[in-house]
Backbone as JSON Lines, residues from 0, in Angstrom:
{"i":0,"aa":"M","n":[132.13,254.82,76.41],"ca":[131.7,255.86,77.92],"c":[132.12,257.24,78.17]}
{"i":1,"aa":"S","n":[131.4,257.83,78.61],"ca":[131.38,259.1,79.03],"c":[132.58,259.64,79.66]}
{"i":2,"aa":"D","n":[132.7,260.6,79.82],"ca":[134.06,261.19,80.75],"c":[133.7,261.34,82.11]}
{"i":3,"aa":"T","n":[132.32,261.39,82.03],"ca":[131.81,261.36,83.58],"c":[131.35,259.88,84.22]}
{"i":4,"aa":"A","n":[131.4,259.24,83.48],"ca":[131.04,257.56,83.97],"c":[132.12,257.51,84.84]}
{"i":5,"aa":"P","n":[131.77,256.67,86.03],"ca":[132.76,255.88,86.72],"c":[133.31,254.64,85.94]}
{"i":6,"aa":"D","n":[134.79,254.33,86.18],"ca":[135.08,253.03,85.61],"c":[134.36,251.93,86.39]}
{"i":7,"aa":"P","n":[134.16,250.85,85.75],"ca":[133.7,249.53,86.52],"c":[134.8,249.25,87.7]}
{"i":8,"aa":"V","n":[134.31,248.89,88.29],"ca":[134.88,248.03,89.5],"c":[135.48,246.23,89.49]}
{"i":9,"aa":"P","n":[136.44,246.01,88.92],"ca":[136.84,244.96,88.92],"c":[136.01,243.91,89.56]}
{"i":10,"aa":"A","n":[135.8,242.87,89.25],"ca":[135.14,241.58,89.82],"c":[135.97,241.13,91.4]}
{"i":11,"aa":"D","n":[137.51,240.99,90.98],"ca":[138.86,240.84,92.39],"c":[138.77,241.79,93.46]}
{"i":12,"aa":"E","n":[138.37,243.12,92.9],"ca":[138.48,243.85,93.63],"c":[137.26,244.25,94.97]}
{"i":13,"aa":"S","n":[136.05,243.88,94.14],"ca":[134.91,243.92,95.19],"c":[134.59,242.82,96.52]}
{"i":14,"aa":"A","n":[135.63,241.86,96.26],"ca":[135.75,240.84,97.55],"c":[137.01,241.38,98.39]}
{"i":15,"aa":"L","n":[137.75,242.71,98.19],"ca":[138.35,243.15,99.22],"c":[137.64,243.98,100.31]}
{"i":16,"aa":"P","n":[138.28,244.04,101.36],"ca":[137.61,244.83,102.65],"c":[137.91,246.55,102.06]}
{"i":17,"aa":"A","n":[136.87,247.19,102.89],"ca":[136.44,248.57,102.36],"c":[137.69,249.35,102.11]}
{"i":18,"aa":"S","n":[138.69,249.11,103.57],"ca":[139.32,249.88,103.61],"c":[140.76,249.8,102.37]}
{"i":19,"aa":"S","n":[140.83,248.56,102.11],"ca":[141.83,248.41,100.86],"c":[141.08,248.79,99.22]}
{"i":20,"aa":"A","n":[140.31,248.33,99.1],"ca":[139.28,248.84,97.82],"c":[139.39,250.33,97.84]}
{"i":21,"aa":"W","n":[139.15,250.96,98.93],"ca":[139.05,252.56,98.97],"c":[140.85,252.78,98.54]}
{"i":22,"aa":"A","n":[141.73,252.18,98.89],"ca":[142.94,252.52,99.0],"c":[143.37,252.12,97.6]}
{"i":23,"aa":"S","n":[143.13,251.17,96.81],"ca":[143.23,250.97,95.63],"c":[142.26,251.64,94.47]}
{"i":24,"aa":"R","n":[141.45,252.22,94.74],"ca":[140.77,252.7,94.02],"c":[141.38,254.56,94.06]}
{"i":25,"aa":"H","n":[142.06,254.99,95.05],"ca":[142.47,256.18,95.29],"c":[143.86,256.06,95.56]}
{"i":26,"aa":"P","n":[144.65,255.86,94.82],"ca":[146.46,255.25,95.34],"c":[146.85,256.75,95.69]}
{"i":27,"aa":"V","n":[146.3,257.95,94.78],"ca":[147.24,259.26,95.36],"c":[146.69,260.01,96.73]}
{"i":28,"aa":"A","n":[145.58,259.79,97.28],"ca":[145.2,259.79,98.2],"c":[145.46,259.0,99.18]}
{"i":29,"aa":"A","n":[145.8,257.53,99.04],"ca":[146.2,256.67,100.11],"c":[147.41,257.3,100.51]}
{"i":30,"aa":"Y","n":[148.49,257.75,99.61],"ca":[149.95,258.02,99.89],"c":[150.01,259.49,100.16]}
{"i":31,"aa":"S","n":[149.15,260.13,100.21],"ca":[149.24,261.36,100.72],"c":[148.63,261.24,102.06]}
{"i":32,"aa":"L","n":[147.65,260.42,102.05],"ca":[147.6,260.1,103.93],"c":[148.64,259.73,104.48]}
{"i":33,"aa":"G","n":[149.17,258.47,104.1],"ca":[150.26,258.25,104.58],"c":[151.26,259.22,104.99]}
{"i":34,"aa":"R","n":[151.82,259.81,103.84],"ca":[153.11,260.91,104.01],"c":[152.38,261.77,105.29]}
{"i":35,"aa":"L","n":[151.06,262.04,105.34],"ca":[150.89,263.09,106.21],"c":[150.92,262.44,107.59]}
{"i":36,"aa":"V","n":[150.47,261.16,108.0],"ca":[150.55,260.47,109.14],"c":[151.94,260.19,109.65]}
{"i":37,"aa":"L","n":[152.71,259.99,108.6],"ca":[154.26,259.99,109.05],"c":[154.69,261.14,109.18]}
{"i":38,"aa":"F","n":[154.3,262.29,108.62],"ca":[154.93,263.44,109.56],"c":[154.51,263.56,111.12]}
{"i":39,"aa":"A","n":[152.91,263.57,110.72],"ca":[152.19,263.95,111.98],"c":[152.73,263.28,113.5]}
{"i":40,"aa":"V","n":[152.71,262.04,113.32],"ca":[152.78,261.32,114.36],"c":[153.88,261.68,115.35]}
{"i":41,"aa":"P","n":[155.3,261.44,114.32],"ca":[156.55,262.12,115.1],"c":[156.47,263.63,115.51]}
{"i":42,"aa":"F","n":[156.04,264.34,114.61],"ca":[156.21,265.91,115.0],"c":[155.38,266.12,116.59]}
{"i":43,"aa":"A","n":[154.16,265.48,116.14],"ca":[153.33,265.42,117.95],"c":[154.25,265.0,119.17]}
{"i":44,"aa":"I","n":[154.69,264.02,118.57],"ca":[155.84,263.6,119.68],"c":[156.86,264.22,119.87]}
{"i":45,"aa":"L","n":[157.6,264.56,119.09],"ca":[158.41,265.74,119.27],"c":[158.55,267.08,119.81]}
{"i":46,"aa":"Y","n":[157.22,267.31,119.31],"ca":[157.08,268.64,119.91],"c":[156.83,268.78,121.48]}
{"i":47,"aa":"F","n":[156.54,267.8,122.16],"ca":[156.46,267.44,123.73],"c":[157.9,267.83,124.14]}
{"i":48,"aa":"F","n":[159.31,267.72,123.53],"ca":[160.44,267.44,123.81],"c":[161.35,268.58,123.1]}
{"i":49,"aa":"F","n":[160.9,269.25,122.21],"ca":[162.06,270.19,121.54],"c":[160.99,271.42,121.37]}
{"i":50,"aa":"D","n":[161.64,272.42,120.75],"ca":[160.63,273.72,120.5],"c":[160.21,273.46,119.03]}
{"i":51,"aa":"F","n":[159.32,274.17,118.31],"ca":[158.6,273.67,117.44],"c":[159.51,273.37,115.98]}
{"i":52,"aa":"F","n":[160.28,274.47,115.85],"ca":[161.19,274.29,114.67],"c":[162.13,273.12,114.57]}
{"i":53,"aa":"A","n":[162.67,272.96,115.55],"ca":[163.24,271.79,115.56],"c":[162.54,270.13,115.36]}
{"i":54,"aa":"A","n":[161.21,270.32,116.08],"ca":[160.51,269.01,115.9],"c":[160.29,269.02,114.36]}
{"i":55,"aa":"L","n":[159.47,270.34,114.02],"ca":[159.2,270.31,112.7],"c":[160.28,269.65,111.71]}
{"i":56,"aa":"L","n":[161.53,269.99,111.82],"ca":[162.75,269.65,111.35],"c":[163.22,268.12,110.97]}
{"i":57,"aa":"V","n":[163.14,267.67,112.86],"ca":[163.11,266.27,112.79],"c":[162.15,265.53,112.21]}
{"i":58,"aa":"A","n":[160.85,265.71,112.21],"ca":[159.59,265.23,112.12],"c":[159.99,264.87,110.28]}
{"i":59,"aa":"F","n":[160.04,266.02,109.6],"ca":[160.08,265.99,108.45],"c":[161.39,265.12,107.81]}
{"i":60,"aa":"L","n":[162.48,265.03,108.41],"ca":[163.55,263.95,108.07],"c":[162.98,262.72,108.26]}
{"i":61,"aa":"L","n":[162.68,262.45,109.65],"ca":[162.33,260.91,109.8],"c":[160.93,260.72,109.22]}
{"i":62,"aa":"S","n":[160.17,261.29,108.51],"ca":[158.98,260.95,107.59],"c":[159.4,260.8,106.18]}
{"i":63,"aa":"A","n":[160.41,261.7,105.7],"ca":[160.91,261.25,104.55],"c":[161.69,259.93,104.41]}
{"i":64,"aa":"F","n":[162.31,259.73,105.47],"ca":[163.32,258.36,105.33],"c":[162.0,257.35,105.64]}
{"i":65,"aa":"A","n":[161.3,257.46,106.4],"ca":[160.28,256.33,106.67],"c":[159.62,255.99,105.56]}
{"i":66,"aa":"S","n":[158.93,257.11,104.87],"ca":[158.13,256.86,103.71],"c":[158.84,256.16,102.65]}
{"i":67,"aa":"I","n":[160.34,256.4,102.49],"ca":[161.07,255.34,101.34],"c":[160.76,253.8,101.43]}
{"i":68,"aa":"F","n":[160.62,253.66,102.68],"ca":[160.36,252.11,103.35],"c":[159.21,251.53,103.5]}
{"i":69,"aa":"L","n":[158.62,252.35,104.1],"ca":[157.11,251.99,104.82],"c":[155.7,252.36,103.26]}
{"i":70,"aa":"L","n":[156.31,253.33,102.53],"ca":[154.97,253.45,101.67],"c":[155.41,252.82,100.11]}
{"i":71,"aa":"R","n":[156.26,251.91,99.96],"ca":[156.57,251.2,98.96],"c":[155.37,251.02,97.83]}
{"i":72,"aa":"S","n":[155.05,250.64,98.36],"ca":[153.48,249.6,97.65],"c":[152.67,250.93,97.28]}
{"i":73,"aa":"Q","n":[152.47,251.76,98.14],"ca":[151.55,253.04,97.8],"c":[152.15,253.71,96.89]}
{"i":74,"aa":"R","n":[152.98,254.0,96.91],"ca":[154.03,254.92,95.92],"c":[153.66,254.34,94.48]}
{"i":75,"aa":"E","n":[154.17,252.77,94.53],"ca":[154.1,251.97,93.23],"c":[152.59,251.89,92.72]}
{"i":76,"aa":"A","n":[151.67,252.21,93.42],"ca":[150.3,252.1,93.07],"c":[149.8,253.22,92.46]}
{"i":77,"aa":"M","n":[150.51,254.56,93.2],"ca":[150.38,255.72,92.88],"c":[150.83,256.17,91.33]}
{"i":78,"aa":"S","n":[151.84,255.46,91.25],"ca":[152.84,255.88,89.83],"c":[152.1,255.01,88.63]}
{"i":79,"aa":"G","n":[151.8,253.56,88.89],"ca":[150.78,253.15,88.1],"c":[149.71,253.64,87.9]}
{"i":80,"aa":"S","n":[148.7,254.51,88.71],"ca":[147.7,255.01,88.26],"c":[148.03,256.53,87.6]}
{"i":81,"aa":"I","n":[148.82,257.11,87.75],"ca":[149.22,258.32,87.13],"c":[149.7,257.5,85.74]}
{"i":82,"aa":"A","n":[150.1,256.66,85.49],"ca":[150.64,256.18,83.98],"c":[149.69,255.47,83.53]}
{"i":83,"aa":"S","n":[148.43,254.92,83.99],"ca":[147.37,254.46,83.2],"c":[146.78,255.82,83.09]}
{"i":84,"aa":"R","n":[146.54,256.83,83.58],"ca":[145.89,258.15,83.44],"c":[146.51,258.72,82.22]}
{"i":85,"aa":"A","n":[147.8,258.91,82.41],"ca":[148.17,259.25,81.07],"c":[148.4,258.46,79.75]}
{"i":86,"aa":"E","n":[148.41,257.44,79.66],"ca":[148.04,256.54,78.65],"c":[146.85,256.76,78.2]}
{"i":87,"aa":"R","n":[145.7,256.4,79.07],"ca":[144.02,256.84,78.49],"c":[144.25,258.61,77.95]}
{"i":88,"aa":"A","n":[144.78,259.43,78.51],"ca":[144.63,260.83,78.37],"c":[145.23,260.89,76.65]}
{"i":89,"aa":"N","n":[146.45,260.39,76.46],"ca":[147.01,260.24,75.12],"c":[146.63,259.41,74.48]}
{"i":90,"aa":"A","n":[145.27,258.33,74.35],"ca":[145.01,257.49,73.49],"c":[143.69,258.29,73.07]}
{"i":91,"aa":"K","n":[142.95,258.94,74.29],"ca":[141.83,260.29,73.9],"c":[141.91,261.23,72.68]}
{"i":92,"aa":"M","n":[143.6,261.86,73.17],"ca":[143.89,262.94,72.35],"c":[144.39,262.5,70.82]}
{"i":93,"aa":"A","n":[144.8,261.42,70.55],"ca":[145.12,260.69,69.51],"c":[144.37,260.08,68.38]}
{"i":94,"aa":"E","n":[142.69,259.74,69.56],"ca":[141.48,259.75,68.99],"c":[141.15,260.81,67.97]}
{"i":95,"aa":"R","n":[141.18,262.3,69.24],"ca":[140.64,263.12,68.35],"c":[141.39,263.99,67.21]}
{"i":96,"aa":"A","n":[142.45,263.39,67.8],"ca":[143.08,263.7,66.27],"c":[142.8,263.35,64.86]}
{"i":97,"aa":"A","n":[142.84,261.78,65.05],"ca":[142.7,261.36,64.3],"c":[141.28,261.48,63.29]}
{"i":98,"aa":"A","n":[140.05,261.58,64.44],"ca":[138.9,262.39,63.88],"c":[139.1,263.61,62.87]}
{"i":99,"aa":"E","n":[139.68,264.53,63.76],"ca":[139.88,265.89,63.08],"c":[140.73,265.85,61.98]}
{"i":100,"aa":"D","n":[141.81,264.97,61.96],"ca":[142.28,264.68,60.57],"c":[141.3,264.47,59.61]}
{"i":101,"aa":"S","n":[140.55,262.95,59.8],"ca":[139.91,262.78,58.6],"c":[138.53,263.6,58.23]}
{"i":102,"aa":"W","n":[138.36,264.52,59.27],"ca":[137.13,265.31,58.69],"c":[137.88,266.49,57.52]}
{"i":103,"aa":"D","n":[139.58,267.0,58.37],"ca":[139.8,267.75,57.63],"c":[140.21,267.0,56.1]}
{"i":104,"aa":"D","n":[140.19,266.62,55.85],"ca":[140.77,265.42,54.64],"c":[139.38,265.2,53.79]}
{"i":105,"aa":"S","n":[138.29,264.95,54.59],"ca":[136.96,264.99,53.71],"c":[136.62,266.19,53.43]}
{"i":106,"aa":"Q","n":[137.12,267.58,54.01],"ca":[136.93,268.93,53.79],"c":[137.53,268.99,52.33]}
{"i":107,"aa":"R","n":[139.05,268.69,52.49],"ca":[139.77,269.33,51.34],"c":[139.22,268.59,50.24]}
{"i":108,"aa":"A","n":[138.88,266.98,50.37],"ca":[138.61,266.3,49.34],"c":[137.37,267.1,48.66]}
{"i":109,"aa":"A","n":[136.43,267.35,49.29],"ca":[135.32,268.02,48.77],"c":[135.71,269.2,47.85]}
{"i":110,"aa":"D","n":[136.72,270.13,48.63],"ca":[136.92,271.36,47.74],"c":[137.53,271.0,46.77]}
{"i":111,"aa":"A","n":[138.7,269.83,46.97],"ca":[139.3,269.61,45.48],"c":[138.44,269.04,44.55]}
{"i":112,"aa":"S","n":[137.06,268.7,44.89],"ca":[136.26,268.27,43.65],"c":[135.3,269.06,43.2]}
{"i":113,"aa":"G","n":[135.1,270.29,43.9],"ca":[134.19,271.15,43.77],"c":[132.83,270.87,44.4]}
{"i":114,"aa":"G","n":[132.3,270.07,45.44],"ca":[131.27,269.53,45.73],"c":[131.07,270.04,47.17]}
{"i":115,"aa":"D","n":[130.08,269.95,47.48],"ca":[129.66,270.75,48.6],"c":[129.37,269.87,49.85]}
{"i":116,"aa":"V","n":[129.98,269.33,50.76],"ca":[130.01,268.35,51.92],"c":[129.32,269.11,53.22]}
{"i":117,"aa":"D","n":[128.05,268.88,53.61],"ca":[127.98,269.51,55.02],"c":[127.35,268.26,55.6]}
């Protein structure tokens, strides 16, 4: 499969609602959006009662604490996605290194035998 072709959607994922399918296909974006919402909502509420910097600080602390519990599944999905991408990248790198090694070995064998391989 080429690098630009999208991965096929598993059959069990096509039965999910659109929002759940989107979140499962884009776990980093889903987690980032969740963190943004967890920050923006308390900030908007606190901004009416406190000055800008106090609201910013309290909203940041509240969102950091709340995300530990509320975004656990998104965080796990994101880390799984990153790990699978890293595994695929390592497999491709190993495949390319093996192809380069076999090409190099054939060139060295041809040089040792005095033949010309092109």
